[in-house]
VMD Tcl script that draws the C-alpha trace (Angstrom):
set ca {
  {0.00 0.00 0.00}
  {1.23 3.53 -0.81}
  {2.36 5.41 2.30}
  {1.65 9.08 2.97}
  {3.08 11.00 5.92}
  {0.58 13.41 7.48}
  {2.28 16.07 9.60}
  {-0.39 18.19 11.25}
  {-0.52 19.27 14.90}
  {-4.28 19.88 14.96}
  {-5.79 16.47 15.68}
  {-9.17 17.23 14.06}
  {-7.57 18.23 10.74}
  {-5.12 15.32 10.90}
  {-7.94 12.83 11.50}
  {-9.93 14.32 8.63}
  {-6.98 13.92 6.26}
  {-6.14 10.40 7.49}
  {-9.71 9.14 7.05}
  {-9.87 10.40 3.47}
  {-6.45 8.98 2.61}
  {-7.50 5.55 3.91}
  {-10.74 5.70 1.92}
  {-8.64 6.37 -1.18}
  {-6.40 3.36 -0.62}
  {-3.40 5.02 1.01}
  {-1.61 4.06 4.22}
  {-1.28 7.24 6.30}
  {1.44 7.71 8.90}
  {0.58 10.37 11.47}
  {2.85 12.92 13.13}
  {1.95 15.91 15.29}
  {5.40 17.55 15.41}
  {8.29 18.07 13.05}
  {10.75 15.98 15.04}
  {8.27 13.12 15.23}
  {7.76 13.30 11.48}
  {11.50 13.11 10.78}
  {11.85 10.08 13.06}
  {8.94 8.34 11.35}
  {10.49 8.98 7.95}
  {13.70 7.30 9.10}
  {11.63 4.26 10.08}
  {9.52 4.30 6.90}
  {11.85 4.83 3.94}
  {9.10 3.81 1.51}
  {6.93 6.88 2.19}
  {6.15 8.32 -1.24}
  {4.39 11.57 -0.35}
  {4.51 13.84 2.71}
  {1.84 16.37 3.69}
  {3.51 19.04 5.84}
  {1.66 21.67 7.83}
  {3.55 24.95 8.07}
  {2.75 25.97 11.65}
  {3.99 23.38 14.14}
  {4.79 23.35 17.88}
  {8.53 22.71 17.42}
  {10.25 23.13 14.05}
  {8.08 24.47 11.24}
  {7.06 22.63 8.10}
  {9.59 24.55 6.01}
  {12.46 23.21 8.11}
  {11.07 19.68 7.88}
  {10.93 20.09 4.10}
  {14.53 21.37 4.01}
  {15.78 18.42 6.05}
  {13.94 15.93 3.85}
  {15.54 17.43 0.74}
  {18.96 17.69 2.43}
  {18.81 13.92 3.02}
  {18.59 13.42 -0.74}
  {15.00 12.18 -0.67}
  {12.94 12.73 -3.80}
  {9.60 11.97 -2.16}
  {6.67 14.15 -3.13}
  {6.02 16.98 -0.68}
  {2.80 18.99 -0.36}
  {2.68 21.94 2.04}
  {-0.55 22.69 3.90}
  {-0.83 26.48 4.16}
  {-3.34 29.01 5.46}
  {-5.29 30.86 2.78}
  {-4.00 34.28 3.87}
  {-0.33 33.29 4.08}
  {0.74 33.99 0.50}
  {4.46 33.92 1.30}
  {4.10 30.46 2.82}
  {3.27 29.10 -0.63}
  {6.38 30.57 -2.24}
  {8.62 29.72 0.71}
  {7.40 26.14 0.73}
  {8.10 25.68 -2.97}
  {11.54 27.29 -2.71}
  {12.52 24.97 0.14}
  {11.77 21.95 -2.01}
  {8.03 21.27 -1.87}
  {6.30 20.05 -5.03}
  {2.90 21.57 -4.36}
  {0.76 23.30 -1.77}
  {-2.86 23.11 -0.68}
  {-4.50 26.00 1.13}
  {-6.77 25.54 4.14}
  {-9.63 24.94 4.17}
  {-9.40 22.30 1.46}
  {-11.80 19.67 0.18}
  {-10.97 15.95 0.46}
  {-11.24 15.56 -3.32}
  {-8.73 18.37 -3.94}
  {-6.19 16.95 -1.51}
  {-6.49 13.38 -2.78}
  {-6.18 14.61 -6.38}
  {-2.88 16.31 -5.49}
  {-1.58 13.19 -3.73}
  {-2.68 11.01 -6.67}
  {-0.89 13.30 -9.12}
  {2.36 13.20 -7.15}
  {2.27 9.42 -6.86}
  {1.68 9.15 -10.62}
  {4.72 11.34 -11.19}
  {6.81 9.20 -8.86}
  {5.86 6.06 -10.73}
  {5.94 7.49 -14.24}
  {7.95 5.42 -16.69}
  {9.48 6.81 -19.86}
  {8.34 4.89 -22.92}
  {11.06 6.30 -25.18}
  {13.76 3.93 -26.41}
  {16.31 6.74 -25.95}
  {17.59 6.47 -22.40}
  {19.62 9.68 -22.50}
  {19.24 13.21 -23.78}
  {22.34 15.36 -24.17}
  {22.22 19.14 -24.37}
  {25.32 21.28 -23.88}
  {26.87 20.32 -20.52}
  {23.79 18.32 -19.49}
  {23.00 14.62 -19.74}
  {19.49 13.52 -18.72}
  {19.17 9.81 -18.00}
  {15.50 8.90 -18.33}
  {15.97 5.36 -17.12}
  {17.51 6.45 -13.83}
  {15.66 9.81 -13.76}
  {18.91 11.71 -13.14}
  {20.61 14.84 -14.50}
  {24.35 15.45 -14.76}
  {26.00 18.78 -15.56}
  {29.62 18.64 -16.64}
  {29.74 15.11 -15.25}
  {28.44 16.08 -11.82}
  {25.06 14.97 -10.49}
  {22.40 17.64 -10.02}
  {20.03 16.75 -7.19}
  {16.45 17.11 -8.39}
  {13.03 16.60 -6.89}
  {10.48 14.67 -8.93}
  {8.88 17.92 -10.06}
  {12.23 19.39 -11.09}
  {13.05 16.22 -13.02}
  {9.71 16.41 -14.85}
  {10.38 20.05 -15.71}
  {13.90 19.53 -17.04}
  {12.76 16.48 -19.02}
  {10.00 18.53 -20.65}
  {12.46 21.27 -21.57}
  {15.19 18.98 -22.89}
  {12.69 17.02 -24.99}
  {11.55 20.32 -26.56}
  {14.73 22.32 -27.24}
  {14.12 25.79 -28.58}
  {10.35 25.46 -28.30}
  {8.46 28.18 -26.47}
  {6.32 26.50 -23.81}
  {3.50 28.48 -22.26}
  {2.91 28.34 -18.53}
  {-0.31 26.48 -19.30}
  {1.62 23.91 -21.38}
  {4.10 23.37 -18.56}
  {1.38 23.13 -15.91}
  {-0.54 20.52 -17.90}
  {2.52 18.43 -18.77}
  {4.09 18.43 -15.30}
  {1.19 18.79 -12.87}
  {-1.50 17.15 -15.00}
  {-4.51 18.27 -17.01}
  {-6.78 18.07 -13.95}
  {-4.59 20.28 -11.77}
  {-6.64 23.21 -10.48}
  {-3.94 25.19 -8.72}
  {-2.40 28.54 -9.62}
  {-0.09 29.23 -12.57}
  {2.51 30.84 -10.33}
  {3.53 27.39 -9.14}
  {5.26 27.10 -12.53}
  {7.24 30.32 -12.05}
  {8.39 29.42 -8.53}
  {9.52 25.95 -9.59}
  {11.36 27.38 -12.60}
  {13.15 29.79 -10.28}
  {14.16 26.90 -8.03}
  {15.32 24.80 -10.99}
  {17.40 27.67 -12.35}
  {19.25 27.83 -9.05}
  {20.40 24.26 -9.70}
  {21.18 24.27 -13.42}
  {22.23 27.83 -14.31}
  {25.75 29.18 -13.81}
  {24.20 32.54 -12.93}
  {20.52 32.01 -12.02}
  {19.72 35.72 -12.31}
  {21.00 35.70 -15.90}
  {19.64 32.38 -17.20}
  {21.12 30.86 -20.33}
  {19.50 27.43 -20.43}
  {15.95 28.13 -19.22}
  {15.06 31.44 -20.81}
  {11.92 33.51 -20.28}
  {9.44 34.30 -23.03}
  {7.92 37.43 -21.50}
  {4.18 37.31 -21.11}
  {4.07 33.70 -22.30}
  {6.34 31.16 -20.67}
  {9.79 29.59 -21.02}
  {12.01 27.66 -23.38}
  {15.17 25.57 -23.24}
  {18.00 27.55 -24.88}
  {18.37 31.17 -25.89}
}
mol new
graphics top color blue
foreach p $ca { graphics top sphere $p radius 0.5 }
foreach p [lrange $ca 0 end-1] q [lrange $ca 1 end] { graphics top cylinder $p $q radius 0.2 }
display resetview
């Protein structure tokens, strides 16, 4: 059964999420504090998706997200944020989260986000070409890895999906809507800015000078493309 970590200090919300995850065929693992969540992740290395509340009694959800990414884990991470906390959304994505859901949220919305992340985790490339080379980059689609000048670039699942889309479409202008549909799915009902924040995070990993991008260039008022 697919495991999902639920980190939420409010027991009523946590129970609500857990019940709906179980109804959808997932195995939820509950944590009420950041430290407890990190310990549970050490004991359950097969957790595929983590739901992290931002406000916690000890360390906040951002720090939990940072530590998960620092460990090298590529699990899917969804931040649970308050509707009024706009910066929480951006901060969560920049620390390595794949998505966010604002409170209050419906069970169907949350499960759809978890489903989409699990699909991305299990996605298999049907191309016979295992590698794509572009400049200093080599994308290995079998291993889902990226090397730059022979050195491994650590990517989350979302970042891998983004770079794969770009490298498979060199020189093609991709609209934000195109990127959102290809990476997050046609049924994703979140905001377009999730694309911009993830592009910014990806640039920090692949560009020599992220503020002057050479590989992922901006098409103003439209989207992005791979190459100048």
